[in-house]
C-alpha positions in Angstrom: 0.0 0.0 0.0 1.4 3.4 -1.1 0.1 6.8 -0.1 0.9 9.4 -2.7 0.8 13.1 -1.9 -0.2 15.3 -4.9 2.6 17.6 -6.0 2.3 21.0 -7.9 1.4 20.4 -11.5 0.4 16.8 -11.1 -2.7 15.3 -12.7 -4.7 12.2 -11.9 -3.3 10.8 -15.2 0.3 11.4 -14.1 -0.3 9.6 -10.8 -2.1 6.6 -12.5 0.8 6.3 -15.0 3.5 6.5 -12.3 1.9 3.6 -10.4 0.7 1.6 -13.4 -3.0 1.7 -12.3 -6.0 2.8 -14.3 -7.4 6.3 -13.8 -10.8 4.8 -13.2 -9.6 2.5 -10.5 -7.6 5.3 -8.8 -10.6 7.6 -8.7 -13.1 4.9 -7.7 -11.0 3.4 -4.9 -10.1 6.7 -3.4 -13.5 8.4 -3.8 -11.7 11.3 -5.5 -14.3 14.1 -5.9 -12.0 16.5 -7.9 -10.1 14.3 -10.4 -9.6 17.0 -13.0 -8.4 19.6 -10.5 -6.4 18.0 -7.7 -5.3 20.0 -4.7 -1.6 20.1 -3.9 -1.1 18.1 -0.7 -4.2 15.9 -1.3 -3.5 12.1 -0.9 -4.2 9.1 -3.1 -3.9 5.5 -2.0 -2.5 2.9 -4.3 -3.2 -0.7 -3.1 -2.0 -3.6 -5.2 -4.2 -6.7 -4.8 -2.8 -10.2 -4.2 -5.4 -11.9 -6.4 -7.9 -10.6 -8.9 -10.5 -12.1 -11.2 -12.0 -10.9 -14.5 -15.7 -11.4 -14.4 -17.4 -13.6 -17.0 -20.9 -13.5 -18.3 -23.4 -14.8 -15.7 -21.1 -14.3 -12.7 -22.5 -13.2 -9.3 -20.9 -12.4 -6.0 -22.0 -15.8 -4.7 -20.5 -17.8 -7.7 -17.2 -15.9 -7.5 -17.0 -16.3 -3.7 -17.7 -20.0 -4.1 -15.1 -20.4 -6.8 -12.4 -18.8 -4.7 -13.4 -20.1 -1.3 -14.0 -16.7 0.2 -17.1 -15.0 1.7 -19.4 -12.6 0.0 -18.5 -10.0 2.6 -14.8 -10.3 1.7 -15.7 -9.5 -1.9 -17.7 -6.5 -0.8 -14.8 -5.3 1.4 -12.4 -5.6 -1.5 -14.8 -4.2 -4.1 -17.1 -1.6 -2.3 -18.4 -0.3 -5.6 -20.5 -3.5 -5.7 -22.4 -2.6 -2.4 -25.4 -1.1 -4.2 -25.4 -3.3 -7.3 -27.2 -6.6 -8.1 -25.2 -7.3 -11.2 -21.6 -7.9 -12.1 -20.6 -7.0 -15.6 -18.5 -9.1 -17.9 -14.9 -7.9 -18.0 -15.0 -6.1 -14.6 -11.9 -6.7 -12.4 -12.9 -8.2 -9.1 -10.4 -8.0 -6.3 -10.3 -11.4 -4.5 -7.7 -10.7 -1.8 -4.9 -8.4 -0.6 -1.7 -9.6 1.1 -2.6 -8.5 4.6 -0.1 -8.2 7.5 -2.2 -9.0 10.5 -5.8 -8.6 11.8 -7.7 -5.9 13.6 -11.1 -5.4 15.2 -13.1 -2.4 14.1 -15.9 -0.8 16.1 -17.8 1.7 14.0 -20.2 4.3 15.5 -23.4 5.3 13.8 -26.6 7.2 14.7 -29.8 5.3 14.1 -30.7 7.6 11.2 -27.5 6.7 9.1 -28.2 6.5 5.4 -28.8 2.8 4.7 -26.7 2.7 1.6 -23.7 4.1 3.5 -24.4 1.6 6.2 -24.4 -1.3 3.9 -21.3 -0.2 2.1 -19.5 0.2 5.5 -20.6 -2.9 7.4 -18.3 -5.4 5.7 -15.3 -3.5 7.3 -16.7 -3.8 10.8 -16.4 -6.2 13.7 -18.9 -4.3 15.8 -21.5 -1.6 15.1 -22.1 0.7 18.1 -25.5 2.4 17.5 -25.3 5.8 19.3 -28.8 5.9 20.5 -29.6 5.5 24.2 -29.1 8.1 26.9 -29.3 7.8 30.7 -31.5 10.4 32.4 -32.0 11.2 36.1 -33.1 8.3 38.3 -31.9 5.5 36.0 -34.4 5.8 33.1 -33.1 5.3 29.6 -34.3 7.2 26.5 -33.7 6.4 22.8 -35.3 5.8 19.5 -36.3 2.8 17.4 -33.1 1.1 16.1 -34.5 -2.4 15.4 -33.9 -2.1 11.6 -30.3 -1.1 11.9 -29.7 -3.9 14.4 -31.0 -6.5 11.9 -29.1 -5.1 9.0 -25.8 -5.3 11.0 -26.6 -9.0 11.8 -27.3 -9.7 8.2 -23.8 -8.5 7.4 -22.1 -10.5 10.1 -21.5 -7.5 12.3 -22.2 -7.6 16.1 -24.6 -4.7 17.1 -23.7 -2.9 20.4 -26.1 -0.9 22.4 -24.5 2.5 23.1 -25.3 4.1 26.5 -24.1 7.5 27.8 -25.4 10.7 29.3 -24.5 12.5 26.0 -27.0 14.1 23.7 -26.5 14.0 19.9 -24.9 17.5 20.3 -22.3 16.1 22.9 -23.8 17.6 26.0 -23.4 15.5 29.1 -25.9 15.4 32.1 -23.7 15.2 35.2 -26.9 15.3 37.4 -28.1 12.1 35.8 -24.7 10.4 36.4 -24.7 11.3 40.1 -28.3 10.3 40.6 -27.2 6.7 39.7 -23.7 6.5 41.0 -24.6 7.4 44.6 -28.0 5.7 44.9 -28.0 1.9 45.0 -31.7 1.6 44.4 -31.4 3.8 41.3 -28.3 1.9 40.2 -30.1 -1.5 40.3 -33.1 0.0 38.5 -30.8 1.3 35.8 -29.1 -2.0 35.3 -32.4 -3.7 35.0 -33.4 -1.2 32.3 -30.2 -1.9 30.4 -30.8 -5.6 30.4 -34.4 -5.2 29.3 -33.2 -3.2 26.2 -30.4 -5.7 25.4 -32.9 -8.6 25.5 -35.8 -6.8 23.6 -33.6 -5.3 20.8 -31.4 -8.4 20.3 -28.1 -6.6 20.8 -24.8 -8.5 21.0 -23.6 -6.4 23.9 -23.3 -3.0 25.6 -20.9 -0.1 24.9 -21.1 2.3 27.9 -19.4 5.7 27.7 -17.9 7.1 31.0 -17.4 10.7 29.8 -17.6 12.1 33.4 -15.0 9.6 34.8 -12.5 11.3 37.1 -10.4 10.4 40.1 -12.9 11.7 42.6 -15.8 9.5 41.3 -13.6 6.6 40.2 -14.7 4.3 43.1 -18.4 4.9 42.5 -17.9 4.1 38.8 -16.0 1.0 39.7 -18.9 -0.2 41.9 -21.3 0.5 39.0 -19.2 -1.2 36.4 -18.5 -4.2 38.6 -22.2 -4.8 39.2 -23.2 -4.1 35.6 -20.5 -6.5 34.3 -21.6 -9.3 36.5 -25.3 -9.0 35.5 -24.9 -8.6 31.7 -22.1 -11.2 31.4 -24.3 -13.7 33.3 -26.7 -13.4 30.3 -23.9 -13.8 27.7 -23.5 -10.1 26.6 -20.2 -8.4 25.9 -19.2 -5.2 27.8 -17.3 -2.4 26.2 -16.3 0.5 28.5 -15.4 3.7 26.6 -13.5 6.4 28.4 -12.6 9.9 27.2 -9.5 11.1 29.0 -9.3 14.9 29.7 -6.3 15.9 27.8 -4.6 19.3 28.0 -2.2 20.3 25.2 0.4 23.0 25.4 3.1 23.8 22.8 5.6 21.6 24.7 3.7 18.9 26.5 0.6 16.7 27.1 -1.1 16.4 30.4 -4.1 14.4 31.5 -5.8 13.5 34.7 -4.2 10.4 36.1 -7.1 8.0 36.6 -6.4 4.4 37.5 -8.3 2.2 34.9 -7.2 -1.1 36.4 -10.5 -2.2 37.8 -12.4 -1.1 34.8 -10.1 -3.1 32.6 -10.7 -6.2 34.8 -14.5 -6.1 34.7 -14.9 -5.1 31.0 -14.4 -7.3 28.0 -12.9 -4.4 26.2 -11.9 -0.8 27.2 -11.9 1.8 24.5 -10.2 5.2 24.6 -12.1 7.6 22.4 -12.6 11.4 22.0 -15.9 12.2 20.3 -16.4 14.9 17.7 -19.6 16.9 17.3 -21.1 19.4 14.9 -18.9 22.2 16.4 -15.8 22.4 18.5 -14.9 24.9 21.2 -11.3 23.7 21.5 -8.3 25.5 20.1 -7.3 24.7 16.5 -5.8 21.2 16.3 -6.2 17.8 14.8 -9.1 15.8 16.2 -7.0 12.7 16.9 -3.4 13.8 17.1 -1.0 10.8 16.8 1.3 11.9 19.5 -1.6 12.2 22.0 -2.8 8.7 21.1 0.7 7.3 21.5 1.0 8.9 25.0 -2.5 7.7 26.1 -1.7 4.1 24.9 1.7 4.1 26.7 -0.2 4.9 29.9 -3.2 2.6 29.3 -1.1 -0.6 28.6 0.5 -0.3 32.1 -3.0 -0.9 33.6 -5.0 -2.9 31.0 -4.0 -6.0 29.1 -3.3 -4.8 25.5 -5.6 -7.4 24.0 -8.5 -5.7 25.8 -7.8 -2.2 24.4 -9.3 -0.3 21.6 -7.9 3.1 20.5 -10.3 5.6 19.0 -10.2 7.6 15.8 -12.4 10.6 15.2 -12.6 11.4 11.5 -14.5 14.7 12.1 -12.6 17.7 10.7 -13.1 21.3 11.8 -12.8 24.8 10.3 -11.4 27.1 13.0 -11.4 30.9 12.9 -8.8 33.2 14.4 -8.4 35.0 16.7 -9.4 32.1 18.9 -11.3 33.2 22.0 -11.6 30.6 24.8 -15.2 29.8 25.6 -16.6 31.8 22.7 -15.0 30.6 19.5 -16.6 27.7 17.8 -15.4 25.7 14.8 -17.8 24.0 12.4 -17.4 20.3 11.6 -16.7 19.1 8.1 -15.9 15.8 6.4 -12.7 15.0 4.6 -14.4 15.5 1.2 -15.8 18.8 2.3 -12.3 19.9 3.5 -10.8 19.1 0.1 -13.6 20.9 -1.7 -13.1 23.9 0.5 -9.3 23.8 -0.2 -10.0 23.7 -3.9 -12.5 26.6 -3.6 -10.1 28.8 -1.6 -7.0 27.9 -3.7 -5.3 26.5 -0.6 -2.3 24.1 -0.4 -2.8 21.2 2.0 0.1 21.0 4.5 0.9 18.2 6.9 1.8 18.3 10.6 4.1 15.4 11.3 3.6 15.3 15.1 -0.1 15.0 14.8 0.0 13.1 11.5 -2.8 15.3 10.3 -3.4 17.5 7.2 -4.4 21.2 7.5 -4.5 24.4 5.6 -5.2 28.1 6.0 -7.2 30.7 4.1 -8.6 34.1 4.8 -12.0 35.8 4.5 -13.3 39.2 5.4 -16.1 39.8 7.9 -17.4 43.4 8.7 -14.2 44.8 7.2 -12.0 42.6 9.4 -9.7 39.9 8.0 -10.5 36.4 9.5 -7.9 33.6 9.3 -9.4 30.1 8.9 -7.4 27.0 9.8 -8.9 23.7 8.6 -7.8 20.4 10.3 -9.0 17.1 9.0 -8.0 13.5 8.4 -6.5 11.8 5.3 -5.0 8.4 4.4 -1.7 9.3 6.3 -3.7 10.1 9.4 -5.6 6.8 9.3 -2.4 4.8 8.5 -0.5 6.2 11.4 -3.3 5.7 13.9 -4.1 2.1 12.8 -0.4 1.2 13.1 -0.7 1.7 16.8 -2.7 -1.6 16.9 0.2 -3.9 16.0 2.7 -1.5 17.7 1.1 -1.9 21.1 -0.5 -5.3 20.5 -4.0 -3.9 21.2 -7.3 -5.4 19.9 -8.4 -2.7 17.5 -9.9 0.7 16.9 -13.2 2.5 17.4 -14.2 4.8 14.5 -16.2 8.0 15.4 -18.1 8.0 13.1 -19.2 6.2 10.0 -22.1 8.5 9.0 -20.2 9.4 5.8 -18.3 6.8 3.7 -14.6 7.5 3.9 -13.1 5.7 0.9 -9.4 6.2 1.8 -9.8 5.0 5.4 -11.3 1.7 4.4 -8.8 1.2 1.6 -5.9 1.8 3.9 -7.2 -0.6 6.6 -8.5 -3.3 4.3 -5.5 -3.5 2.1 -3.2 -4.1 5.1 -5.2 -6.0 7.7 -7.8 -8.7 7.9 -11.0 -7.8 9.8 -11.8 -9.9 12.9 -15.3 -11.1 13.1 -17.3 -12.4 16.1 -20.4 -13.3 14.1 -20.3 -15.6 11.1 -20.2 -13.7 7.8 -21.5 -15.1 4.5 
């Protein structure tokens, strides 16, 4: 797998010729939205298959899968352009396999209202699907919407659906009062656990992914009590327990600091512990990458001293942001954007995409005028280099896998980078 960075004057035809691949394949596999007008600094992934097949008249996914002894899902992973098609055309090149270098588990997050075509295109790459739906409210009640359809679709694709539970709204607001009403009231705690089990049973989930966004040293013992009781109850009924934590990280120009919370007990009672920083429709933080590689490295170095690596997942947020300067703490807000939107904006503003090595993230700047005042914009987002560097932490630390926040938009380069280098672990049979 090669990641090419577009240079001044290069065209899509130059790149295809340099790597001996077809222009059509290069555009299709990378989801390139601007093939006739590339942005300097934009990336293109070139992945060479280990085995391919030229389709014959009458071929279907099932007949090709049977002939090569692979699953239908493997063919969809390797050929995502087939996700919304019923027919395979004579002469099409079908990728059978890549020469992978190990295996990873992938936990993708989606809201219940995800576009079903995007969902079906993404599911072959996932081990688990965390459906971001249920929210804890005061007294142990749980609120959420109907997600039965998405649960069944996940199972149809051999992906284990996880119930997501937090005190977070869709906008990322946390209800501390709801947390405390459960942590320090044993009756409310038992009531809450019973509600969780009721939903797990009724909806047919594979397990629970509970997010502890308010975890800190002063309430750690209360959370440990909650998680120990919850783990005992749901494991007794055969469910898997993910615990997701969001460390409070403070970045300065010279160092990283974070609250030193002992996760040892949580790591013991959970099947898996995931470190993930969410991304929302806007950000109040200072301009920076959403998942800086150097921060992830530091957090994992700390986590593996307390938790067996095979239980750990490292999170990746693929949300980009458009920050305005001057940045004012508590007032400034950056609007979210996808990787495709970031590239479109770079093209529109005539920007050159730069790359910050420490964060392993692309960014660029441009200027606008508001009320006669010049405003500097800094756009941070993710590209193939970002994903490659973050996923490489999995074999480096020997951890289980990664959690992707989120899969609401299909990110072609991310899945090409992962799928061409790693096999995807599965806990449900895939067909």
